[in-house]
NUGU-908611 format. One record per atom (N, C-alpha, C): residue number from 1; residue in three letters; atom name; x, y, z. Coordinates in Angstrom, 3 decimals, m for minus. Each point is the difference from the previous one (the first is absolute). Layout:
BEGIN
NUM ALA CA X Y Z
...
***
This chain:
BEGIN
1 MET N 26.861 7.932 13.391
1 MET CA 0.601 m1.300 m0.062
1 MET C 1.326 0.125 m0.751
2 ARG N 1.085 m0.129 0.707
2 ARG CA 1.320 0.149 m0.607
2 ARG C 0.739 m1.327 0.046
3 PHE N 0.659 m0.304 m1.081
3 PHE CA 0.817 m1.199 m0.095
3 PHE C 1.429 0.416 m0.317
4 ALA N 0.923 m0.902 0.192
4 ALA CA 1.378 0.283 m0.393
4 ALA C 0.035 0.107 m1.519
5 ILE N 0.545 1.090 m0.473
5 ILE CA 0.029 0.245 m1.433
5 ILE C 1.388 m0.346 m0.521
6 LEU N 0.043 m0.897 m0.913
6 LEU CA 1.273 m0.406 m0.594
6 LEU C 0.040 0.462 m1.441
7 SER N m0.235 1.300 m0.199
7 SER CA m0.023 0.498 m1.366
7 SER C 1.405 0.386 m0.437
8 ASN N 0.199 m0.067 m1.289
8 ASN CA 1.307 0.289 m0.570
8 ASN C 0.135 1.440 m0.452
9 SER N m1.076 0.737 m0.006
9 SER CA 0.073 1.375 m0.482
9 SER C m0.982 0.874 0.757
10 LYS N 0.207 1.301 m0.093
10 LYS CA m0.906 0.937 0.643
10 LYS C m1.382 m0.070 m0.639
11 ALA N m0.029 m0.225 m1.315
11 ALA CA m1.281 m0.088 m0.704
11 ALA C m0.805 m1.208 0.483
12 ALA N 0.668 m1.123 0.215
12 ALA CA m0.685 m1.200 0.479
12 ALA C m0.511 0.218 1.419
13 MET N 0.762 0.707 0.799
13 MET CA m0.425 0.300 1.361
13 MET C m1.227 0.909 m0.020
14 LYS N 0.018 0.998 m0.885
14 LYS CA m1.147 0.895 m0.122
14 LYS C m1.237 m0.769 m0.442
15 ARG N 0.151 m0.886 m0.980
15 ARG CA m1.139 m0.805 m0.466
15 ARG C m0.557 m0.833 1.132
16 HIS N 0.889 m0.561 0.800
16 HIS CA m0.435 m0.831 1.111
16 HIS C m0.841 0.823 0.981
17 HIS N 0.459 1.199 0.332
17 HIS CA m0.750 0.858 0.911
17 HIS C m1.342 0.407 m0.611
18 GLN N m0.006 0.295 m1.291
18 GLN CA m1.255 0.360 m0.668
18 GLN C m0.984 m1.169 0.038
19 ASN N 0.519 m1.204 m0.247
19 ASN CA m0.867 m1.181 0.009
19 ASN C m0.586 m0.254 1.385
20 LEU N 0.796 0.234 1.040
20 LEU CA m0.519 m0.173 1.359
20 LEU C m1.131 0.987 0.286
21 LYS N 0.171 1.241 m0.427
21 LYS CA m1.040 1.015 0.204
21 LYS C m1.263 m0.368 m0.760
22 ARG N 0.157 m0.402 m1.254
22 ARG CA m1.168 m0.363 m0.819
22 ARG C m0.712 m1.214 0.562
23 ARG N 0.781 m0.972 0.457
23 ARG CA m0.589 m1.209 0.571
23 ARG C m0.844 0.348 1.226
24 ALA N 0.528 0.869 0.852
24 ALA CA m0.747 0.400 1.196
24 ALA C m1.283 0.732 m0.384
25 ARG N 0.087 0.877 m0.995
25 ARG CA m1.170 0.758 m0.441
25 ARG C m1.048 m0.944 m0.595
26 ASN N 0.448 m0.947 m0.816
26 ASN CA m0.928 m0.934 m0.644
26 ASN C m0.653 m0.925 1.021
27 ARG N 0.789 m0.469 0.963
27 ARG CA m0.561 m0.878 1.029
27 ARG C m1.056 0.740 0.810
28 SER N 0.264 1.270 0.294
28 SER CA m0.948 0.798 0.756
28 SER C m1.309 0.187 m0.776
29 ALA N 0.114 0.283 m1.274
29 ALA CA m1.197 0.207 m0.826
29 ALA C m0.820 m1.286 m0.102
30 LYS N 0.662 m1.133 m0.199
30 LYS CA m0.725 m1.271 m0.088
30 LYS C m0.639 m0.351 1.343
31 SER N 0.681 0.336 1.077
31 SER CA m0.544 m0.257 1.326
31 SER C m1.266 0.826 0.237
32 ARG N 0.006 1.257 m0.455
32 ARG CA m1.194 0.840 0.136
32 ARG C m1.166 m0.603 m0.775
33 VAL N 0.267 m0.565 m1.174
33 VAL CA m1.056 m0.638 m0.794
33 VAL C m0.562 m1.194 0.763
34 ARG N 0.875 m0.848 0.527
34 ARG CA m0.459 m1.177 0.740
34 ARG C m0.798 0.391 1.240
35 THR N 0.438 1.052 0.689
35 THR CA m0.712 0.475 1.183
35 THR C m1.386 0.501 m0.372
36 SER N m0.101 0.697 m1.123
36 SER CA m1.310 0.508 m0.422
36 SER C m0.935 m1.154 m0.375
37 ILE N 0.544 m1.069 m0.566
37 ILE CA m0.817 m1.182 m0.318
37 ILE C m0.545 m0.602 1.289
38 LYS N 0.856 m0.122 1.009
38 LYS CA m0.442 m0.571 1.279
38 LYS C m1.081 0.867 0.640
39 ALA N 0.155 1.324 m0.080
39 ALA CA m1.005 0.904 0.574
39 ALA C m1.326 m0.143 m0.740
40 PHE N 0.069 m0.123 m1.325
40 PHE CA m1.215 m0.186 m0.797
40 PHE C m0.689 m1.304 0.371
41 GLU N 0.778 m1.075 0.077
41 GLU CA m0.595 m1.302 0.302
41 GLU C m0.582 m0.038 1.410
42 ALA N 0.611 0.729 0.927
42 ALA CA m0.566 0.082 1.357
42 ALA C m1.351 0.709 m0.035
43 ALA N m0.124 1.037 m0.809
43 ALA CA m1.278 0.706 m0.127
43 ALA C m1.046 m0.896 m0.656
44 VAL N 0.418 m0.801 m0.973
44 VAL CA m0.936 m0.922 m0.664
44 VAL C m0.482 m1.065 0.990
45 ILE N 0.920 m0.542 0.779
45 ILE CA m0.375 m1.015 0.983
45 ILE C m0.949 0.593 1.040
46 GLY N 0.240 1.257 0.363
46 GLY CA m0.886 0.673 0.948
46 GLY C m1.302 0.455 m0.612
47 ASN N m0.179 m0.239 m1.293
47 ASN CA m1.217 0.351 m0.729
47 ASN C m0.284 1.508 0.071
48 GLU N 1.060 0.798 m0.097
48 GLU CA m0.110 1.462 0.057
48 GLU C 0.192 0.548 m1.412
49 ARG N m1.093 0.231 m0.676
49 ARG CA 0.049 0.397 m1.411
49 ARG C 0.725 1.337 m0.211
50 SER N m0.353 1.013 0.766
50 SER CA 0.608 1.321 m0.227
50 SER C 1.496 m0.024 0.294
51 ALA N 0.392 m0.698 1.064
51 ALA CA 1.425 m0.117 0.323
51 ALA C 0.730 m0.782 m1.089
52 ALA N m0.640 m1.044 m0.505
52 ALA CA 0.616 m0.803 m1.050
52 ALA C 0.185 0.819 m1.275
53 GLU N m0.985 0.839 m0.337
53 GLU CA 0.126 0.844 m1.196
53 GLU C 1.157 0.991 0.148
54 THR N 0.124 0.571 1.194
54 THR CA 1.099 0.932 0.259
54 THR C 1.343 m0.711 m0.116
55 ARG N 0.092 m1.162 0.620
55 ARG CA 1.252 m0.779 m0.043
55 ARG C 0.322 m0.444 m1.417
56 PHE N m1.042 m0.330 m0.765
56 PHE CA 0.223 m0.430 m1.378
56 PHE C 0.560 1.152 m0.836
57 SER N m0.548 1.184 0.178
57 SER CA 0.496 1.134 m0.781
57 SER C 1.441 0.335 0.391
58 GLU N 0.343 m0.135 1.281
58 GLU CA 1.386 0.208 0.431
58 GLU C 0.911 m1.045 m0.641
59 PHE N m0.461 m1.253 m0.012
59 PHE CA 0.774 m1.074 m0.602
59 PHE C 0.232 0.250 m1.481
60 VAL N m1.038 0.419 m0.717
60 VAL CA 0.118 0.244 m1.440
60 VAL C 1.040 1.083 m0.279
61 LYS N m0.015 1.048 0.793
61 LYS CA 0.977 1.069 m0.182
61 LYS C 1.417 m0.534 0.213
62 LEU N 0.203 m0.768 1.064
62 LEU CA 1.337 m0.526 0.298
62 LEU C 0.476 m0.973 m1.069
63 ILE N m0.870 m0.908 m0.439
63 ILE CA 0.424 m1.017 m0.970
63 ILE C 0.248 0.628 m1.367
64 ASP N m0.814 0.993 m0.376
64 ASP CA 0.230 0.674 m1.278
64 ASP C 1.312 0.776 0.006
65 THR N 0.299 0.645 1.113
65 THR CA 1.272 0.719 0.128
65 THR C 1.164 m0.980 m0.097
66 ALA N m0.112 m1.112 0.724
66 ALA CA 1.070 m1.004 m0.014
66 ALA C 0.160 m0.607 m1.395
67 ALA N m1.098 m0.248 m0.679
67 ALA CA 0.073 m0.563 m1.352
67 ALA C 0.618 1.012 m0.964
68 GLY N m0.315 1.257 0.181
68 GLY CA 0.581 1.031 m0.847
68 GLY C 1.501 0.116 0.168
69 LYS N 0.487 m0.333 1.191
69 LYS CA 1.436 0.064 0.268
69 LYS C 0.712 m1.314 m0.320
70 GLY N m0.769 m0.992 m0.447
70 GLY CA 0.607 m1.265 m0.399
70 GLY C 0.146 m1.008 1.119
71 LEU N m0.613 0.232 1.144
71 LEU CA 0.091 m0.960 1.103
71 LEU C m0.892 m1.210 m0.244
72 TYR N m1.078 0.233 m0.717
72 TYR CA m0.904 m1.071 m0.410
72 TYR C m0.214 0.135 m1.492
73 HIS N m0.135 m1.119 m0.688
73 HIS CA m0.401 0.025 m1.400
73 HIS C m1.430 0.498 m0.052
74 ARG N m0.359 0.694 m1.058
74 ARG CA m1.348 0.583 m0.057
74 ARG C m1.086 m1.072 0.056
75 ASN N 0.257 m1.171 m0.545
75 ASN CA m1.001 m1.074 0.061
75 ASN C m0.133 m0.551 1.416
76 THR N 1.095 m0.040 0.724
76 THR CA m0.052 m0.440 1.397
76 THR C m0.825 0.973 0.815
77 ALA N 0.215 1.286 m0.220
77 ALA CA m0.773 1.020 0.708
77 ALA C m1.481 m0.118 m0.344
78 ALA N m0.302 m0.190 m1.268
78 ALA CA m1.395 m0.132 m0.435
78 ALA C m0.642 m1.235 0.624
79 ARG N 0.745 m1.097 0.071
79 ARG CA m0.527 m1.238 0.578
79 ARG C m0.308 0.187 1.489
80 LYS N 0.913 0.649 0.719
80 LYS CA m0.221 0.238 1.428
80 LYS C m1.228 0.894 0.212
81 LYS N m0.119 1.054 m0.814
81 LYS CA m1.155 0.895 0.120
81 LYS C m1.291 m0.750 m0.299
82 SER N 0.021 m0.841 m1.019
82 SER CA m1.198 m0.743 m0.383
82 SER C m0.448 m0.940 1.111
83 ARG N 0.947 m0.700 0.591
83 ARG CA m0.348 m0.961 1.049
83 ARG C m0.573 0.695 1.222
84 LEU N 0.586 1.139 0.354
84 LEU CA m0.524 0.716 1.161
84 LEU C m1.337 0.666 m0.318
85 HIS N m0.175 0.441 m1.248
85 HIS CA m1.268 0.618 m0.370
85 HIS C m1.133 m1.013 0.052
86 LYS N 0.299 m1.260 m0.341
86 LYS CA m1.010 m1.054 0.113
86 LYS C m0.447 m0.150 1.452
87 LYS N 0.964 0.058 0.921
87 LYS CA m0.349 m0.112 1.424
87 LYS C m0.852 1.186 0.441
88 LEU N 0.298 1.175 m0.530
88 LEU CA m0.771 1.196 0.331
88 LEU C m1.424 m0.116 m0.526
89 ALA N m0.150 m0.540 m1.202
89 ALA CA m1.319 m0.098 m0.634
89 ALA C m0.924 m0.970 0.751
90 VAL N 0.593 m0.960 0.705
90 VAL CA m0.810 m0.979 0.733
90 VAL C m0.690 0.644 1.201
91 LEU N 0.635 1.041 0.582
91 LEU CA m0.611 0.669 1.145
91 LEU C m1.310 0.655 m0.403
92 THR N m0.971 m0.053 0.876
92 THR CA m1.297 0.623 m0.295
92 THR C m0.223 1.246 0.816
***
């Protein structure tokens, strides 16, 4: 995603390019987290315990990585994990 850059210096132009790269990387990581949540919830709706456990562990890995990189606050990550774990615990 490129926009017209009206920077006054080479340093500002470099920062702009760095920010675009970081934004794309962060959006991709958050998108992977959201996709894993949807996959987990689909397994829960299908009442597939083993698939849900697998999806949950994948989600935990992704959200912990994202939280470690500062994409999510650690409490936000913990809250998301807790809510999904409650859904997992309901399955028999």
